[in-house]
C-alpha positions as CSV (number, residue, x, y, z in Angstrom):
1,M,0.0,0.0,0.0
2,K,1.3,3.5,-0.9
3,L,1.6,5.5,2.3
4,P,-0.5,8.7,2.5
5,Y,1.2,12.1,2.5
6,A,2.2,13.7,5.8
7,E,3.7,17.1,6.5
8,P,7.5,17.2,6.9
9,Y,7.3,18.9,10.3
10,K,5.7,18.4,13.7
11,I,3.9,20.9,15.9
12,K,5.9,22.2,19.0
13,M,3.6,25.0,20.3
14,V,-0.1,25.8,20.0
15,E,-2.2,29.0,20.4
16,P,-5.8,28.9,21.4
17,I,-8.4,30.6,19.1
18,R,-11.8,31.9,20.1
19,V,-15.1,30.5,19.0
20,S,-17.9,33.1,18.8
21,T,-21.6,33.3,18.1
22,R,-23.2,34.8,15.0
23,E,-24.7,37.5,17.3
24,D,-21.2,38.4,18.4
25,R,-19.9,38.6,14.9
26,E,-22.8,40.8,13.7
27,Q,-22.0,43.3,16.3
28,W,-18.2,43.2,15.8
29,I,-18.4,43.6,12.0
30,R,-20.9,46.5,12.4
31,D,-18.5,48.2,14.9
32,A,-15.7,47.6,12.3
33,K,-17.7,49.6,9.7
34,Y,-17.9,46.4,7.7
35,N,-14.1,46.5,7.0
36,L,-12.6,43.1,7.8
37,F,-9.2,44.7,8.4
38,M,-10.7,46.6,11.3
39,L,-11.7,43.5,13.3
40,K,-9.7,42.6,16.3
41,S,-7.8,39.4,15.9
42,D,-9.6,37.7,18.8
43,Q,-12.9,38.3,17.0
44,V,-11.7,35.9,14.2
45,F,-11.8,32.1,14.3
46,I,-9.8,31.2,11.1
47,D,-7.7,34.2,9.9
48,L,-7.1,34.0,6.1
49,L,-6.8,37.8,5.7
50,T,-3.1,37.4,4.6
51,D,-0.2,35.0,4.6
52,S,2.1,38.0,5.2
53,G,4.0,37.7,8.5
54,T,1.4,35.2,9.9
55,G,3.3,31.9,9.3
56,A,4.9,29.8,12.0
57,M,8.7,30.1,12.1
58,S,10.9,27.1,12.5
59,D,13.0,26.1,15.5
60,R,16.1,27.1,13.5
61,Q,14.7,30.5,12.8
62,W,13.9,31.1,16.5
63,S,17.4,29.9,17.4
64,A,18.9,32.3,14.9
65,M,16.9,35.2,16.5
66,M,18.7,34.6,19.8
67,L,22.0,35.3,18.0
68,G,20.8,38.6,16.6
69,D,23.3,41.4,16.6
70,E,21.6,44.7,17.4
71,S,24.5,46.9,16.6
72,Y,23.4,50.1,14.8
73,A,25.9,49.8,12.0
74,G,27.7,46.8,10.5
75,A,25.9,44.2,12.5
76,S,26.8,40.5,11.9
77,S,23.1,39.9,11.2
78,Y,23.3,42.2,8.2
79,F,26.1,40.2,6.8
80,N,24.2,37.0,7.4
81,M,21.4,38.4,5.4
82,K,23.8,39.7,2.7
83,S,25.3,36.2,2.3
84,A,21.8,34.6,2.0
85,I,20.7,37.1,-0.7
86,K,23.9,36.6,-2.7
87,D,24.0,32.8,-2.4
88,I,20.3,32.1,-3.0
89,L,19.2,35.0,-5.3
90,G,22.5,36.2,-6.8
91,F,22.3,39.9,-6.0
92,D,25.5,41.7,-4.8
93,Y,23.8,44.8,-3.4
94,F,20.7,45.2,-1.2
95,L,19.0,47.5,1.3
96,P,17.0,46.0,4.2
97,T,13.6,47.5,4.9
98,H,10.9,46.7,7.4
99,Q,8.6,45.1,4.8
100,G,7.9,45.0,1.1
101,R,6.0,48.3,0.7
102,A,9.0,50.0,2.3
103,A,11.3,48.4,-0.3
104,E,8.9,49.8,-3.0
105,N,9.0,53.2,-1.3
106,V,12.8,53.4,-1.2
107,L,13.1,52.3,-4.9
108,F,10.2,54.3,-6.3
109,S,11.2,57.4,-4.4
110,T,14.5,57.2,-6.4
111,I,13.3,56.3,-9.9
112,V,9.6,57.2,-10.4
113,K,8.5,60.7,-11.3
114,K,5.2,62.3,-12.3
115,G,3.8,61.1,-15.6
116,D,5.9,58.0,-15.7
117,I,4.6,54.6,-17.0
118,I,5.4,51.4,-15.1
119,P,3.8,48.5,-16.9
120,G,3.4,45.1,-15.2
121,N,1.4,41.9,-14.7
122,S,-1.3,43.0,-12.3
123,H,0.5,45.3,-9.9
124,F,-0.6,44.5,-6.3
125,D,-2.1,47.1,-4.0
126,T,1.0,48.7,-2.5
127,T,2.9,48.6,-5.8
128,K,0.1,50.4,-7.6
129,G,-0.4,52.7,-4.7
130,H,3.2,53.8,-4.6
131,I,3.1,54.4,-8.4
132,E,-0.1,56.4,-8.4
133,Y,0.7,58.4,-5.3
134,R,3.7,59.7,-7.4
135,Q,1.2,60.6,-10.2
136,A,2.6,57.9,-12.4
137,Y,0.6,55.2,-14.2
138,A,0.5,51.4,-13.8
139,P,-1.0,49.8,-16.9
140,D,-1.8,46.1,-16.5
141,C,-0.3,43.7,-19.1
142,T,-1.5,40.4,-17.7
143,I,-2.6,37.8,-20.2
144,D,-6.3,37.8,-20.9
145,A,-6.7,34.2,-19.9
146,A,-6.3,35.3,-16.2
147,A,-9.8,36.8,-16.3
148,D,-11.4,33.4,-17.0
149,T,-11.5,31.8,-13.5
150,Q,-12.5,28.4,-14.8
151,L,-9.8,28.1,-17.4
152,E,-7.0,25.8,-16.3
153,I,-3.6,26.6,-17.7
154,P,-0.3,26.1,-15.8
155,F,1.0,29.7,-15.9
156,K,-2.0,32.0,-15.6
157,G,-0.1,35.0,-14.1
158,E,2.1,35.8,-17.1
159,M,3.0,39.0,-18.8
160,D,1.3,39.5,-22.2
161,L,4.4,40.3,-24.3
162,N,2.4,42.0,-27.0
163,K,0.7,44.3,-24.6
164,L,4.0,45.1,-23.0
165,E,5.9,45.7,-26.3
166,K,3.1,48.1,-27.5
167,I,3.7,50.3,-24.4
168,L,7.5,50.1,-24.7
169,K,7.3,50.9,-28.4
170,E,4.9,53.9,-28.0
171,T,6.4,55.4,-24.8
172,P,9.7,57.4,-24.6
173,K,12.3,55.3,-22.8
174,E,12.9,58.0,-20.2
175,K,9.2,57.8,-19.2
176,I,9.5,54.1,-18.2
177,P,11.7,53.7,-15.1
178,C,11.1,50.0,-15.0
179,V,8.8,47.1,-15.9
180,V,7.3,45.1,-12.9
181,L,7.0,41.4,-13.2
182,T,5.2,39.9,-10.1
183,V,6.0,36.3,-9.2
184,T,3.6,34.8,-8.3
185,N,0.9,37.1,-9.6
186,N,-1.2,37.8,-6.5
187,T,-3.9,39.9,-8.0
188,A,-4.7,37.3,-10.7
189,G,-5.1,34.6,-8.0
190,G,-1.7,33.6,-6.8
191,Q,-0.9,32.4,-10.4
192,P,2.6,31.6,-11.4
193,V,4.8,32.9,-14.3
194,S,6.8,30.5,-16.3
195,M,10.6,30.7,-16.7
196,K,10.0,31.2,-20.4
197,N,7.9,34.2,-19.8
198,I,10.4,35.6,-17.3
199,R,13.2,35.2,-19.8
200,E,11.2,36.7,-22.7
201,T,10.0,39.6,-20.6
202,S,13.7,40.2,-19.7
203,E,14.7,40.0,-23.4
204,L,12.0,42.6,-24.3
205,C,13.2,44.9,-21.6
206,R,16.8,44.6,-22.8
207,K,15.6,45.3,-26.4
208,Y,14.2,48.7,-25.3
209,G,16.8,49.4,-22.6
210,I,14.4,49.2,-19.7
211,T,15.1,47.9,-16.1
212,L,13.2,44.7,-15.1
213,L,12.0,44.6,-11.5
214,L,10.8,41.3,-10.0
215,D,8.2,41.8,-7.3
216,S,9.3,38.8,-5.3
217,A,7.0,38.2,-2.3
218,R,6.3,34.7,-3.4
219,F,9.2,33.9,-5.6
220,A,9.8,30.4,-4.1
221,E,6.2,29.3,-4.7
222,N,6.7,30.5,-8.3
223,A,9.9,28.4,-8.5
224,Y,7.9,25.4,-7.2
225,F,5.4,25.7,-10.0
226,I,8.2,26.0,-12.6
227,K,9.7,22.8,-11.2
228,T,6.4,20.9,-11.2
229,R,4.8,22.3,-14.4
230,E,7.4,23.6,-16.9
231,E,9.2,21.2,-19.2
232,G,12.9,20.9,-18.5
233,Y,12.9,21.8,-14.8
234,A,11.6,18.7,-13.0
235,D,15.2,17.6,-12.1
236,K,16.4,21.0,-11.0
237,S,16.3,22.0,-7.3
238,I,14.3,25.0,-6.2
239,K,17.5,26.9,-5.5
240,E,18.8,26.3,-9.0
241,I,15.5,27.5,-10.5
242,V,15.5,30.6,-8.3
243,R,19.0,31.5,-9.4
244,E,18.0,31.3,-13.1
245,M,14.8,33.4,-12.4
246,Y,16.9,36.2,-11.0
247,S,19.6,36.0,-13.6
248,Y,17.0,37.8,-15.8
249,A,16.2,40.6,-13.4
250,D,18.0,43.9,-12.7
251,V,16.2,44.7,-9.4
252,M,14.0,42.9,-6.9
253,T,11.7,44.0,-4.1
254,M,10.6,41.5,-1.5
255,S,8.2,41.3,1.4
256,S,10.0,38.6,3.3
257,K,7.0,38.0,5.4
258,K,5.8,35.5,2.9
259,D,8.3,33.1,1.4
260,A,11.0,33.8,4.0
261,I,8.5,33.0,6.7
262,V,9.3,35.9,9.1
263,N,6.9,38.2,11.0
264,M,8.6,41.4,9.8
265,G,11.2,42.3,7.1
266,G,11.9,43.0,3.5
267,F,14.5,44.3,1.2
268,V,15.3,45.8,-2.2
269,A,18.2,44.2,-4.1
270,F,20.2,45.4,-7.1
271,K,22.6,44.3,-9.8
272,S,23.7,47.9,-10.2
273,E,26.0,49.4,-7.6
274,E,25.0,52.9,-9.0
275,L,21.3,52.4,-8.3
276,W,22.0,50.9,-4.9
277,R,24.0,54.0,-4.0
278,K,21.2,56.3,-5.2
279,C,18.6,54.5,-3.1
280,Q,20.6,54.7,0.1
281,M,19.4,58.3,0.8
282,F,15.8,57.2,0.9
283,C,16.6,54.1,2.9
284,I,18.3,56.3,5.5
285,M,15.6,58.9,5.5
286,N,12.6,56.6,5.8
287,E,13.9,53.3,7.2
288,G,17.2,53.5,9.0
289,Y,20.9,53.1,8.3
290,I,21.8,50.9,5.3
291,T,22.9,47.9,7.4
292,Y,19.6,47.6,9.3
293,G,17.0,49.6,7.3
294,G,14.1,49.3,9.7
295,M,14.9,45.7,10.8
296,S,16.3,44.4,14.1
297,G,19.3,42.1,14.0
298,R,17.2,39.2,15.2
299,D,14.8,39.6,12.4
300,M,17.6,39.8,9.8
301,N,18.9,36.5,11.2
302,A,15.5,34.9,11.0
303,L,15.1,36.2,7.5
304,A,18.4,34.8,6.3
305,Q,17.5,31.4,7.7
306,G,14.0,31.6,6.3
307,L,15.3,32.3,2.8
308,D,17.2,29.0,3.0
309,E,14.4,27.0,4.4
310,G,11.8,28.6,2.2
311,T,13.6,27.5,-1.0
312,E,13.6,23.8,-0.1
313,F,11.2,21.6,-2.0
314,D,9.6,19.8,1.0
315,T,8.7,23.1,2.7
316,L,7.0,24.4,-0.4
317,D,5.4,21.1,-1.2
318,A,3.7,20.9,2.2
319,R,2.5,24.5,1.9
320,I,1.1,24.3,-1.6
321,R,-0.5,20.9,-1.0
322,Q,-2.6,22.6,1.7
323,V,-3.8,25.3,-0.7
324,A,-4.7,22.6,-3.2
325,Y,-6.5,20.6,-0.5
326,L,-8.8,23.6,0.2
327,G,-9.4,23.9,-3.5
328,S,-10.4,20.2,-3.7
329,K,-12.9,20.7,-0.9
330,L,-14.4,23.7,-2.7
331,D,-14.7,21.5,-5.8
332,E,-16.8,19.1,-3.8
333,Y,-19.3,21.9,-2.9
334,G,-19.3,23.4,-6.4
335,I,-17.7,26.6,-5.3
336,P,-16.0,28.5,-8.2
337,Y,-12.5,29.9,-7.7
338,Q,-9.5,31.0,-9.8
339,R,-8.3,27.7,-11.3
340,P,-5.9,26.1,-10.8
341,A,-5.4,26.6,-7.1
342,G,-2.8,29.3,-6.5
343,G,0.4,29.1,-4.5
344,H,-0.6,30.9,-1.3
345,A,-4.3,31.3,-1.5
346,I,-7.7,30.3,-2.9
347,F,-9.4,33.2,-4.7
348,V,-13.1,32.6,-4.7
349,D,-15.0,34.0,-7.7
350,A,-17.5,36.2,-5.9
351,K,-19.3,37.2,-9.1
352,Q,-20.4,33.6,-9.8
353,I,-21.8,33.2,-6.2
354,L,-23.5,36.5,-5.4
355,T,-25.1,37.0,-8.8
356,N,-27.7,39.5,-7.5
357,V,-25.4,42.0,-5.9
358,P,-24.6,45.0,-8.2
359,K,-21.0,45.7,-9.0
360,E,-21.4,49.2,-7.5
361,Q,-22.1,47.5,-4.1
362,F,-18.8,45.6,-4.0
363,I,-19.5,42.0,-4.6
364,A,-16.3,40.4,-3.2
365,Q,-16.5,42.5,-0.1
366,T,-20.1,41.4,0.4
367,L,-19.0,37.7,0.1
368,G,-16.2,38.3,2.6
369,I,-18.6,39.7,5.2
370,E,-21.1,36.9,4.6
371,L,-18.3,34.3,5.2
372,Y,-17.2,36.1,8.4
373,L,-20.8,36.2,9.7
374,E,-21.2,32.5,8.8
375,A,-18.2,31.1,10.7
376,G,-15.8,33.8,11.9
377,I,-13.5,33.3,8.9
378,R,-11.7,36.4,7.6
379,G,-10.6,36.8,4.0
380,V,-9.8,39.8,2.0
381,E,-11.5,41.5,-1.0
382,I,-9.5,41.5,-4.3
383,G,-12.0,43.5,-6.3
384,A,-13.4,47.0,-6.8
385,I,-12.5,48.4,-3.4
386,L,-8.9,47.3,-3.8
387,A,-8.9,48.6,-7.4
388,D,-9.4,52.1,-6.0
389,R,-10.4,55.0,-8.1
390,D,-9.1,56.1,-11.5
391,P,-6.4,58.7,-10.6
392,D,-7.6,61.1,-13.4
393,T,-11.4,60.8,-13.3
394,R,-11.7,59.7,-9.6
395,E,-14.4,57.2,-10.7
396,N,-14.5,53.8,-9.2
397,R,-12.6,51.2,-11.2
398,Y,-14.4,47.9,-11.7
399,P,-11.9,45.1,-12.4
400,R,-12.9,42.1,-14.5
401,L,-12.5,39.8,-11.5
402,E,-14.2,40.1,-8.1
403,L,-12.3,37.7,-5.9
404,L,-12.4,36.8,-2.2
405,R,-8.8,35.8,-1.3
406,L,-8.4,33.2,1.4
407,A,-4.6,33.4,2.1
408,I,-3.3,30.5,4.1
409,P,-0.6,31.2,6.6
410,R,2.4,28.8,6.4
411,R,2.5,25.9,8.9
412,T,-0.3,27.5,11.0
413,Y,-3.7,25.7,10.4
414,T,-4.5,22.1,9.8
415,N,-6.6,20.6,7.1
416,N,-9.5,20.4,9.6
417,H,-9.6,24.2,9.5
418,M,-9.7,24.0,5.7
419,D,-12.8,21.7,6.0
420,V,-14.5,24.4,8.1
421,V,-13.7,27.1,5.5
422,A,-15.1,25.0,2.7
423,A,-18.3,24.1,4.6
424,A,-18.9,27.7,5.6
425,L,-18.6,28.8,2.0
426,A,-21.0,26.1,1.0
427,N,-23.5,27.5,3.5
428,V,-23.1,31.0,2.1
429,K,-23.6,29.6,-1.5
430,E,-26.8,27.9,-0.4
431,R,-28.4,31.2,0.6
432,A,-26.7,33.3,-2.1
433,A,-30.0,33.9,-4.0
434,S,-31.3,35.8,-1.0
435,I,-28.3,38.2,-0.9
436,N,-29.2,41.0,-3.3
437,K,-27.7,44.0,-1.6
438,G,-24.1,44.9,-0.8
439,F,-22.4,47.9,0.7
440,V,-21.6,51.5,0.0
441,I,-18.6,53.6,1.0
442,T,-19.0,56.2,3.7
443,H,-15.3,57.1,4.2
444,E,-12.1,56.4,2.2
445,L,-8.5,57.5,1.7
446,P,-7.4,58.7,-1.7
447,V,-4.8,55.9,-2.1
448,M,-4.9,52.2,-0.9
449,R,-8.4,52.9,0.5
450,H,-9.2,49.2,1.2
451,F,-7.1,49.1,4.4
452,T,-9.2,51.7,6.3
453,V,-12.4,52.1,4.2
454,E,-15.7,52.4,6.1
455,L,-18.9,51.0,4.7
456,E,-22.6,50.7,5.5
457,R,-25.2,48.3,4.1
458,A,-26.8,49.5,0.9
459,K,-30.4,50.5,1.3
């Protein structure tokens, strides 16, 4: 008999979580102005808001933290992180930051100016926010297939090279500070990008003399999909695949709270010493000195260890299997999601469930609230609220996809928790025909409104 799969780790510590009543949750979400971000953590039973900084670190990472060097300048922890970035990713120069959006801030403060064009494959919220805050533009060049949630292709997050070349051809070079390739493509459903597409995007950038930036929060998961889905890579290690991925890039930004499995930390890394030096001023101004940049020594040590562990096949295999498991349970209940299952999350197709809610009343947000009321499960809207307003017209943007992201923290929940999530969604689906009103905005910020937006039920 073939033995069943078991996770390659055992649990050393547990944390109790609170079970609440529907009456409790109705009051709590009302007090939170129907914004799932505004809930208190102890008001949530299963928290799938994000996989960023919410994973369980390993015993080796905790041990590394105890050896953290908290010197203001030149700490040994900085050099541990430097060695890991060089050995695993191949970059000679980097600046540590407290998380990924800080890395974007340091880089974009240096290279982006008003009126610039930064094309990419579905820029995520902070990336687009940093671009549009600087009165620049972030055109989406994702392949059209990503908009069909039921289409199953192996690399659904890719850059459409024809769309990209049209922009590069029609825009003066000095107006394009970089092209952003996000691996995996979060906004499109945690979908990967093939090595072929990374290489061809790089070649197109070289042709037009444009810098290629890899947004790398989930680069290791992307490498896993290359290994398991792309011809010619089955016998290569994750680390070998990662090194090839970054051989095509000029710059990378990383929120290390994902694939390096730390609670806090990030960095921006460079092939160019000149650009590294230019960015140092904004690192010092906004983050800290260039050898700590908003991170403690203990966090840099944990990050260095996490980069190594996070690029091992068994770690990634266990993580992505759990995402696929949740997808398989949703299949049993006939719940539509962005197929195939992504690397870090399941993205439920809210439009196909709440067919009676008008798009102006935020379909995915409505589904997220209904799931929370059903079972205390917190996800996050990837839809019209996150899409923000058009920077010129200030009208709401309505994306092709209205998704409820259920991001699974690494090594945190069991498959029993995934069973609860699937059953709760099935219950919401059963009563979906009776849900015909969503929500309207009563307060919002001009950029990245989804974090603090306030809502009320539509009349």
